[in-house]
C-alpha positions in Angstrom: 4.5 -39.8 18.6 3.2 -38.3 15.4 5.6 -36.4 13.3 4.7 -32.7 12.6 6.2 -30.2 10.2 6.4 -26.9 12.1 4.8 -23.7 10.9 5.1 -20.3 12.4 6.2 -20.8 16.0 7.8 -19.2 19.0 10.4 -21.2 20.9 10.4 -21.7 24.7 13.7 -23.4 25.6 13.7 -26.6 27.6 17.4 -26.9 27.2 20.0 -24.2 26.8 21.5 -25.5 23.6 21.2 -23.7 20.2 20.6 -25.3 16.8 21.9 -24.6 13.4 19.5 -25.7 10.6 20.9 -27.3 7.5 17.6 -26.9 5.5 14.3 -25.0 5.5 12.4 -28.0 6.8 12.6 -29.9 10.0 11.0 -32.8 11.8 9.2 -32.3 15.1 6.9 -34.2 17.4 3.6 -33.3 19.0 4.1 -32.3 22.6 0.7 -32.2 24.5 1.0 -29.5 27.2 -0.9 -27.3 29.5 0.5 -23.8 29.2 -0.6 -21.0 31.6 0.5 -17.4 31.6 0.9 -15.7 35.0 1.0 -11.9 34.5 0.5 -9.3 37.3 -1.6 -11.7 39.3 -3.7 -12.8 36.4 -3.6 -16.3 35.1 -4.5 -17.2 31.5 -4.4 -20.7 30.0 -3.9 -21.2 26.3 -6.2 -23.5 24.5 -4.5 -25.6 21.8 -6.1 -27.4 18.9 -5.0 -30.0 16.3 -4.2 -27.1 14.0 -2.2 -25.2 16.6 -0.4 -27.7 18.8 2.6 -27.5 21.0 5.5 -29.3 19.3 8.9 -30.6 20.4 12.0 -30.1 18.3 15.5 -31.0 19.6 14.4 -31.0 23.2 12.7 -27.6 23.0 9.0 -26.8 23.2 7.4 -24.5 20.6 4.0 -22.9 20.7 2.2 -21.0 17.9 3.3 -17.3 17.8 -0.2 -16.0 17.4 -1.5 -17.9 20.4 1.4 -16.7 22.5 0.9 -13.1 21.4 -2.8 -13.1 21.9 -2.3 -14.4 25.5 -0.3 -11.2 26.1 -3.1 -9.1 24.4 -0.8 -8.4 21.5 -1.5 -8.5 17.8 0.5 -10.4 15.1 0.7 -9.3 11.5 2.3 -11.5 8.9 3.3 -10.6 5.3 4.7 -12.8 2.6 8.3 -12.3 1.5 8.8 -9.4 -0.9 11.5 -7.2 -2.4 11.0 -4.6 0.3 11.7 -7.3 3.0 14.8 -8.7 1.1 12.8 -11.9 0.4 12.1 -12.7 4.1 8.8 -13.4 5.9 7.7 -10.3 7.7 6.3 -10.6 11.3 5.2 -7.6 13.3 4.0 -7.9 16.9 2.0 -5.0 18.3 1.8 -4.6 22.1 -0.9 -2.0 22.8 -3.3 -1.8 25.7 -5.9 -0.3 23.4 -6.0 -2.1 20.1 -9.3 -0.6 19.2 -9.9 1.7 16.2 -7.7 4.8 16.1 -8.7 6.1 12.7 -11.6 5.4 10.4 -12.9 7.1 7.3 -16.4 8.5 7.4 -17.8 5.8 5.1 -16.2 2.9 7.1 -14.1 1.6 4.2 -11.1 1.1 6.4 -9.9 1.2 10.0 -6.4 2.0 11.2 -5.0 0.8 14.5 -1.6 0.7 16.2 -0.6 4.0 14.7 2.9 5.1 15.4 4.4 8.5 14.3 8.0 9.6 14.4 8.7 13.3 13.6 12.1 14.2 12.1 13.4 17.2 10.2 10.1 18.4 8.8 8.7 15.0 8.1 6.6 12.5 10.0 7.0 8.8 9.4 3.8 6.8 10.1 3.4 3.1 10.5 0.1 1.3 11.4 -2.2 -1.6 10.8 -4.7 -1.2 8.0 -8.0 -3.1 8.3 -10.2 -3.3 5.2 -13.9 -3.3 6.0 -15.4 -2.6 2.5 -14.3 -3.1 -1.1 -11.7 -0.4 -1.9 -11.2 -1.2 -5.6 -10.6 2.1 -7.5 -10.2 4.0 -4.2 -7.2 5.8 -2.8 -6.2 6.3 0.8 -5.2 9.8 2.0 -3.9 10.5 5.5 -3.9 14.1 7.0 -1.8 15.4 9.8 -3.7 17.9 12.0 -2.6 20.5 14.5 -4.4 21.2 17.8 -7.0 23.3 16.0 -7.7 20.4 13.6 -6.2 22.3 10.7 -4.5 20.2 8.0 -0.8 20.7 8.3 0.3 17.8 6.1 -1.2 15.2 3.7 0.0 12.1 2.0 -1.4 9.6 -0.5 2.0 8.0 -0.9 1.2 5.0 1.3 3.2 1.8 1.1 1.1 -1.3 1.8 2.9 -4.5 2.7 1.8 -7.6 0.8 1.9 -8.9 -2.7 -1.8 -8.7 -3.7 -4.5 -6.2 -4.1 -6.5 -5.2 -0.9 -9.6 -7.2 -0.2 -12.3 -7.1 2.4 -11.1 -8.7 5.7 -7.4 -7.9 5.0 -5.1 -6.6 7.8 -1.9 -5.1 6.4 1.0 -3.1 7.7 1.3 0.4 6.1 3.9 3.1 6.2 3.6 6.7 5.0 5.7 9.8 5.1 4.0 13.1 5.7 5.8 16.4 5.2 4.9 18.9 8.0 6.8 21.8 9.5 4.8 21.3 12.7 4.5 18.3 14.9 1.0 16.9 14.4 -1.4 16.6 17.3 -3.6 14.0 15.6 -4.4 12.4 12.2 -7.4 11.6 10.1 -7.9 9.3 7.1 -10.0 9.6 4.0 -10.9 7.1 1.3 -11.5 8.9 -2.0 -12.4 8.1 -5.6 -9.1 7.9 -7.5 -7.3 11.2 -6.6 -5.3 11.5 -3.4 -3.4 14.6 -2.2 0.2 14.8 -1.1 1.5 18.1 0.3 5.2 18.8 0.0 7.6 21.6 1.1 9.2 22.1 -2.3 10.0 19.8 -5.2 10.6 19.8 -9.0 9.6 17.3 -11.7 11.3 17.0 -15.1 8.1 15.7 -16.5 6.3 19.0 -15.9 7.2 21.8 -18.4 4.8 24.5 -17.2 3.4 25.8 -13.9 1.6 22.5 -13.4 0.8 19.4 -15.4 0.3 15.6 -15.7 3.2 13.3 -14.8 2.9 9.9 -16.4 5.8 7.6 -15.6 6.9 4.4 -17.4 4.9 1.3 -16.3 6.6 -1.7 -14.6 5.7 -5.4 -14.4 5.8 -6.1 -10.6 6.0 -9.9 -9.9 5.5 -9.3 -6.2 2.2 -7.4 -6.8 1.3 -9.7 -9.6 0.4 -6.9 -11.9 1.6 -4.1 -14.3 1.8 -0.9 -12.3 1.5 2.6 -13.7 2.2 5.9 -12.0 0.1 9.0 -12.8 -0.1 12.4 -10.9 -1.3 15.9 -11.5 1.4 18.1 -10.1 1.6 21.7 -9.0 5.3 22.4 -8.0 4.7 26.2 -8.2 4.6 28.5 -5.1 0.9 29.3 -5.7 -2.4 27.5 -5.3 -4.2 27.0 -8.6 -7.8 26.2 -9.5 -8.1 24.0 -12.6 -11.0 23.4 -14.9 -12.4 19.8 -15.0 -9.7 17.4 -16.2 -10.7 14.2 -17.9 -8.2 11.4 -18.4 -8.6 8.0 -20.0 -6.1 5.2 -19.3 -5.6 2.6 -22.0 -3.7 -0.6 -22.7 -3.3 -1.8 -26.3 -1.6 -4.8 -27.9 1.0 -3.6 -30.5 0.8 -5.8 -33.7 3.2 -4.2 -36.1 1.6 -1.0 -37.4 -1.8 -1.8 -35.8 -3.0 -1.7 -32.2 -5.6 -3.8 -30.5 -7.6 -2.4 -27.6 -7.1 -4.6 -24.5 -8.3 -2.5 -21.6 -9.5 1.1 -20.9 -10.5 3.0 -17.8 -11.9 6.5 -17.5 -10.5 8.2 -14.4 -12.9 10.3 -12.2 -12.7 14.0 -13.1 -10.2 16.1 -11.2 -11.1 19.8 -10.7 -10.8 22.8 -8.4 -8.1 23.7 -6.0 -4.6 22.2 -6.3 -2.5 23.5 -3.4 1.0 24.9 -4.1 3.9 22.4 -3.9 1.6 19.4 -4.0 0.3 16.7 -6.3 -2.7 14.5 -6.7 -1.9 10.8 -7.1 -4.3 8.8 -9.2 -5.2 5.3 -8.1 -4.7 3.7 -11.6 -5.9 0.1 -11.4 -3.1 -2.5 -11.4 -3.4 -4.6 -14.5 -3.5 -8.3 -14.0 -2.5 -9.1 -17.6 -6.0 -10.0 -18.6 -8.3 -8.3 -21.2 -11.7 -6.8 -20.6 -13.3 -10.2 -20.7 -10.9 -11.7 -18.1 -8.9 -13.7 -20.7 -5.1 -14.0 -20.1 -3.2 -12.0 -22.7 -0.5 -13.4 -25.1 3.2 -12.3 -24.8 4.4 -9.4 -26.9 4.6 -5.7 -27.0 2.0 -3.5 -25.3 1.3 0.2 -25.3 0.3 1.8 -22.0 -1.1 5.3 -22.6 -3.3 8.1 -21.4 -5.7 10.3 -23.4 -5.4 13.7 -22.0 -6.2 17.3 -23.2 -3.2 19.1 -24.7 -4.0 22.2 -22.6 -5.9 23.1 -19.4 -7.3 26.4 -18.2 -6.7 27.5 -14.6 -6.6 30.6 -12.3 -3.8 31.2 -9.9 -4.0 32.3 -6.3 -4.5 36.1 -6.0 -5.8 36.4 -9.6 -9.1 36.1 -11.4 -7.6 36.0 -14.9 -7.9 32.6 -16.6 -4.6 31.3 -17.9 -3.6 28.2 -19.9 -1.3 25.3 -19.2 0.2 24.2 -22.5 1.8 20.8 -23.2 -0.2 19.4 -20.3 1.5 16.0 -20.4 5.1 15.6 -21.6 4.7 11.9 -21.9 1.4 10.2 -22.8 2.4 6.6 -23.8 4.9 3.9 -23.1 5.7 0.6 -24.6 6.5 -2.5 -22.6 7.5 -6.0 -23.6 5.6 -8.7 -21.7 7.1 -12.2 -21.7 5.3 -15.6 -21.3 7.3 -16.1 -18.1 5.9 -12.9 -16.6 2.4 -13.9 -17.7 2.8 -17.3 -16.1 4.0 -15.9 -12.8 1.3 -13.2 -12.6 -1.7 -15.2 -13.7 -1.1 -18.5 -12.0 
């Protein structure tokens, strides 16, 4: 029989013995079989191919996990090892009689299925499968919790997406998101927006905000799992009043530091943020992840880089219950950071 190196499989025991593996690889043999599922009076035979065969290892038969799950009308989602999974492969199996679309934004950029929500102590923990239908570069996903009257009672743009690379059309990824809500939601809705996504909180403080509201720009980090340099940028209103802000323009820049001079590497003008910013909330900016390449797609050289934002020093606003214009001074406490990028990081991210 032909030897076969097994991939992702589910074991069906022929014998009762267990096996301890001494290495990450193993030898197995093709095991031509006819497998039929008999479930509640319905029979379903699995069709195997040369790419998805039954194999025999140590007197046990194994069939591909995806074929097994699909025979049970379940869905399998796989994600590569990452820091969040402690370096392990991530396999989620979803059993759901209705695996159709649960949520979809109005423009059809994404669909969300297999939505699960767990309310606890003023917060709802969401998990679901995200399906990408259109290009979402430069977009941000925002999920709303709704009550029975379809009123928004919670919102989150702080969505964790499993996987090490940027979203692309055709992807299916597991997502998780916390939504702060004093009520138990009756339903949810999803929006895909240009750049700014809203997160509603109960109360919070931020040491980067010196006035009633302001821009919070955190230090960047080189993320080898995401294969990019990641920056965090929000406009925050931790006060107990809604505010209406004048148009806010921000430019995001990356420059190479060469002694006393700086060389422009990349720049991006964020969409304008204006209008109502609810109390105890923030708008998260979908700052593009930097792949360590310049504007022309050329890989950078190692060295020191400046990551900065160009932002007005002040911003006018009106507070809830008042028509008087006021000014936020010292709008951004931090506007630039320096990061040392090594050749090893460049190699791991660009290859």
